[in-house]
C-alpha positions in Angstrom: 6.3 1.5 -14.4 3.6 1.2 -17.1 3.3 4.5 -18.8 -0.3 3.8 -19.8 -1.4 2.6 -16.4 -3.2 4.9 -14.0 -3.4 4.7 -10.2 -6.8 4.0 -8.8 -8.6 7.1 -7.8 -8.6 7.6 -4.0 -12.4 7.6 -4.0 -12.5 4.3 -5.8 -10.2 2.8 -3.2 -12.3 4.1 -0.3 -15.5 2.8 -2.1 -13.9 -0.7 -2.4 -13.0 -0.7 1.3 -16.4 0.6 2.3 -18.2 -1.9 0.1 -16.7 -4.6 2.3 -18.0 -2.8 5.4 -14.7 -1.4 6.7 -12.9 1.8 6.9 -9.2 2.6 6.2 -8.7 3.3 9.9 -10.2 -0.1 10.9 -8.0 -2.1 8.5 -5.0 -0.1 9.6 -5.6 -0.8 13.3 -6.3 -4.4 12.6 -2.9 -4.6 10.8 -1.0 -2.9 13.5 -0.3 0.4 11.8 -1.5 3.9 12.6 -4.8 4.8 11.0 -3.3 7.8 9.4 -0.8 5.6 7.6 -3.4 4.0 5.4 -5.1 7.2 4.5 -1.7 8.8 3.7 -1.2 6.1 1.1 -4.2 7.5 -0.9 -2.3 10.7 -1.5 1.4 9.9 -1.6 3.8 6.8 -1.5 3.5 5.1 1.8 4.6 1.5 1.5 3.0 0.1 4.7 -0.3 1.8 4.0 -0.3 0.6 0.4 0.4 -2.9 1.4 -2.4 -3.1 4.0 -4.9 -1.6 1.6 -3.9 -3.9 -1.2 -3.9 -7.0 1.0 -7.4 -6.1 2.3 -8.7 -5.7 -1.3 -7.1 -8.9 -2.4 -4.8 -7.1 -4.9 -1.1 -6.4 -5.3 -0.1 -2.8 -4.5 1.3 -2.4 -7.9 -2.1 -3.1 -9.4 -3.7 -0.3 -7.4 -0.8 2.2 -7.7 1.1 1.2 -10.9 2.8 4.6 -11.2 4.5 4.0 -7.8 6.1 0.7 -8.7 8.6 -0.6 -11.4 7.9 -3.6 -13.6 9.1 -6.0 -10.9 6.8 -4.6 -8.3 9.5 -2.7 -6.4 8.5 0.8 -5.2 9.9 3.7 -7.2 10.1 6.1 -4.2 13.8 6.5 -3.4 13.5 6.1 0.3 11.3 3.0 0.1 13.4 1.5 -2.7 16.5 1.9 -0.6 14.9 -0.3 2.1 14.2 -3.0 -0.5 17.9 -3.0 -1.5 19.1 -3.1 2.1 20.7 -6.4 3.3 18.2 -8.8 4.8 19.6 -8.4 8.3 18.7 -4.7 8.4 15.1 -5.1 7.1 12.3 -4.8 9.6 9.2 -6.9 9.5 5.8 -5.4 9.4 2.6 -6.8 10.8 0.3 -7.3 7.8 -2.5 -9.5 9.1 -5.8 -8.0 8.1 -8.8 -9.2 10.1 
């Protein structure tokens, strides 16, 4: 985590999505996740929501939320980090295609 970095403000994220003519709900649905999941990522760590938003904006999630990731781009949240450290056979895949 970069101590000097700041997460994007939620309003800036929403503005970037809206400038491209979409809503958080629409990009979430297009990616196969619940609409609430994307909006939840604006307020608290939510890996799938962060990934969908970041992909849509053409950024890496750790660029938008640097305080939520370590220097290697691995989430700092204990539950999410545990999933990254799980054996490959137990990891689940997520749909991440943004239309």
